[in-house]
Backbone as ProteinMPNN parsed JSONL, in Angstrom:
{"seq_chain_A": "MSEEQYSKLRNATLPELLNFEAHDVIEWLKGQGYFMGEAVAKQCYQHLASQ", "coords_chain_A": {"N_chain_A": [[-8.54, 4.015, 3.989], [-7.409, 7.301, 4.042], [-7.307, 9.785, 6.657], [-7.547, 12.319, 5.613], [-8.829, 11.866, 3.125], [-11.23, 10.806, 4.072], [-12.22, 13.002, 5.452], [-12.609, 14.813, 3.333], [-14.665, 13.512, 1.941], [-16.651, 13.488, 3.895], [-17.251, 16.19, 4.1], [-18.222, 16.841, 1.643], [-20.729, 17.778, -0.768], [-23.754, 16.179, -1.949], [-23.827, 16.163, -4.878], [-21.081, 16.556, -5.335], [-19.956, 14.19, -4.49], [-20.02, 12.511, -6.644], [-17.694, 12.953, -7.969], [-15.677, 11.618, -6.73], [-13.669, 8.643, -6.29], [-15.355, 5.586, -6.792], [-14.935, 3.368, -5.067], [-13.923, 4.597, -2.783], [-16.084, 6.165, -1.951], [-17.958, 4.163, -1.436], [-16.668, 2.782, 0.67], [-16.678, 4.823, 2.579], [-19.424, 5.111, 2.911], [-20.06, 2.838, 4.331], [-19.806, 3.458, 6.995], [-21.867, 5.172, 7.435], [-25.311, 6.171, 7.89], [-28.233, 4.333, 6.754], [-29.874, 6.012, 5.296], [-28.121, 7.778, 4.063], [-26.802, 6.252, 2.145], [-28.972, 5.729, 0.48], [-29.506, 8.33, -0.396], [-27.181, 8.93, -1.838], [-27.319, 6.969, -3.82], [-29.659, 7.804, -5.133], [-28.805, 10.295, -6.078], [-26.816, 9.48, -7.875], [-28.399, 8.07, -9.724], [-30.015, 10.153, -10.72], [-28.078, 11.716, -11.926], [-27.121, 9.996, -13.942], [-29.473, 9.671, -15.423], [-29.814, 12.162, -16.483], [-27.977, 12.401, -18.462]], "CA_chain_A": [[-8.752, 5.361, 3.544], [-6.718, 8.233, 4.931], [-8.147, 10.744, 7.365], [-7.773, 13.424, 4.682], [-9.862, 11.434, 2.182], [-12.475, 10.686, 4.833], [-12.666, 14.362, 5.728], [-13.123, 15.38, 2.085], [-15.957, 12.879, 1.679], [-17.592, 13.921, 4.926], [-17.608, 17.581, 3.875], [-18.698, 17.018, 0.267], [-22.164, 17.763, -1.026], [-24.129, 14.994, -2.724], [-23.312, 16.206, -6.256], [-19.617, 16.454, -5.323], [-19.567, 12.794, -4.268], [-19.872, 11.862, -7.941], [-16.341, 13.212, -8.459], [-14.738, 10.784, -5.989], [-13.583, 7.243, -6.708], [-16.493, 4.828, -6.274], [-14.555, 2.519, -3.931], [-13.785, 5.459, -1.607], [-17.441, 6.529, -1.512], [-18.563, 2.955, -0.858], [-16.046, 2.554, 1.976], [-17.176, 5.874, 3.463], [-20.836, 4.843, 3.186], [-20.176, 1.753, 5.305], [-19.922, 4.044, 8.331], [-22.964, 6.134, 7.443], [-26.644, 5.6, 8.033], [-28.888, 3.818, 5.558], [-30.425, 7.138, 4.544], [-27.068, 8.398, 3.253], [-26.636, 5.376, 0.991], [-30.103, 5.976, -0.409], [-29.339, 9.659, -0.984], [-26.109, 8.834, -2.835], [-27.852, 6.186, -4.938], [-30.595, 8.663, -5.853], [-28.013, 11.303, -6.788], [-26.194, 8.788, -9.009], [-29.461, 7.789, -10.684], [-30.397, 11.417, -11.351], [-26.955, 12.119, -12.791], [-27.123, 9.127, -15.116], [-30.681, 9.918, -16.191], [-29.721, 13.465, -17.145], [-26.967, 12.357, -19.517]], "C_chain_A": [[-8.089, 6.297, 4.556], [-7.727, 9.171, 5.59], [-8.489, 11.934, 6.458], [-8.88, 13.076, 3.685], [-11.228, 11.358, 2.87], [-13.063, 12.063, 5.092], [-13.254, 15.021, 4.484], [-14.492, 14.803, 1.755], [-17.018, 13.373, 2.65], [-18.1, 15.329, 4.652], [-18.168, 17.856, 2.483], [-20.223, 17.069, 0.219], [-22.481, 16.515, -1.848], [-23.636, 15.061, -4.169], [-21.79, 16.067, -6.329], [-19.147, 15.018, -5.137], [-19.369, 12.041, -5.577], [-18.467, 12.022, -8.507], [-15.275, 12.366, -7.748], [-14.718, 9.376, -6.584], [-14.705, 6.452, -6.029], [-16.11, 3.997, -5.048], [-14.374, 3.345, -2.658], [-15.156, 5.838, -1.054], [-18.114, 5.332, -0.848], [-17.982, 2.667, 0.52], [-16.551, 3.568, 2.992], [-18.624, 5.595, 3.863], [-21.031, 3.729, 4.213], [-20.36, 2.285, 6.725], [-21.054, 5.042, 8.472], [-24.292, 5.403, 7.628], [-27.212, 5.168, 6.691], [-29.389, 4.945, 4.664], [-29.383, 7.776, 3.633], [-26.801, 7.558, 2.004], [-27.754, 5.578, -0.018], [-29.961, 7.326, -1.106], [-28.273, 9.638, -2.08], [-26.6, 8.055, -4.05], [-28.811, 7.022, -5.774], [-29.847, 9.717, -6.66], [-27.342, 10.687, -8.014], [-27.22, 8.514, -10.102], [-29.846, 9.055, -11.439], [-29.302, 11.891, -12.317], [-26.953, 11.289, -14.073], [-28.329, 9.395, -16.022], [-30.598, 11.231, -16.974], [-28.712, 13.468, -18.292], [-27.557, 11.925, -20.827]], "O_chain_A": [[-8.2, 6.104, 5.767], [-8.857, 9.318, 5.124], [-9.588, 12.483, 6.531], [-9.766, 13.891, 3.428], [-12.242, 11.787, 2.32], [-14.271, 12.262, 4.965], [-14.274, 15.705, 4.563], [-15.386, 15.536, 1.332], [-18.153, 13.643, 2.257], [-19.257, 15.635, 4.94], [-18.547, 18.987, 2.18], [-20.908, 16.481, 1.055], [-21.576, 15.872, -2.38], [-23.066, 14.081, -4.65], [-21.27, 15.511, -7.297], [-18.054, 14.664, -5.579], [-18.64, 11.05, -5.623], [-18.088, 11.301, -9.429], [-14.104, 12.398, -8.126], [-15.642, 8.977, -7.293], [-14.968, 6.63, -4.84], [-16.879, 3.928, -4.089], [-14.642, 2.85, -1.564], [-15.367, 5.835, 0.158], [-18.765, 5.476, 0.187], [-18.725, 2.342, 1.446], [-16.822, 3.216, 4.14], [-19.009, 5.814, 5.011], [-22.059, 3.684, 4.89], [-20.995, 1.639, 7.559], [-21.189, 5.688, 9.511], [-24.368, 4.179, 7.53], [-26.735, 5.58, 5.633], [-29.337, 4.852, 3.438], [-29.718, 8.262, 2.552], [-26.596, 8.107, 0.921], [-27.515, 5.596, -1.225], [-30.268, 7.442, -2.292], [-28.445, 10.258, -3.129], [-26.325, 8.441, -5.186], [-28.777, 6.952, -7.002], [-30.215, 10.002, -7.8], [-27.305, 11.308, -9.077], [-26.932, 8.708, -11.283], [-29.987, 9.031, -12.661], [-29.596, 12.405, -13.396], [-26.797, 11.833, -15.167], [-28.211, 9.35, -17.246], [-31.245, 11.382, -18.01], [-28.612, 14.456, -19.019], [-26.842, 11.834, -21.826]]}, "name": "protein", "num_of_chains": 1, "seq": "MSEEQYSKLRNATLPELLNFEAHDVIEWLKGQGYFMGEAVAKQCYQHLASQ"}
């Protein structure tokens, strides 16, 4: 992942993360704390449930 992509992910809000490619978000999450993975999973669940 390029530094530019990493920077965009780092500065995105949780709802904005849904607009990125899943593989990029997953790669970014590898370097984040467990809590961030849980927050992203919860945001994805809420988005899917609202559709």
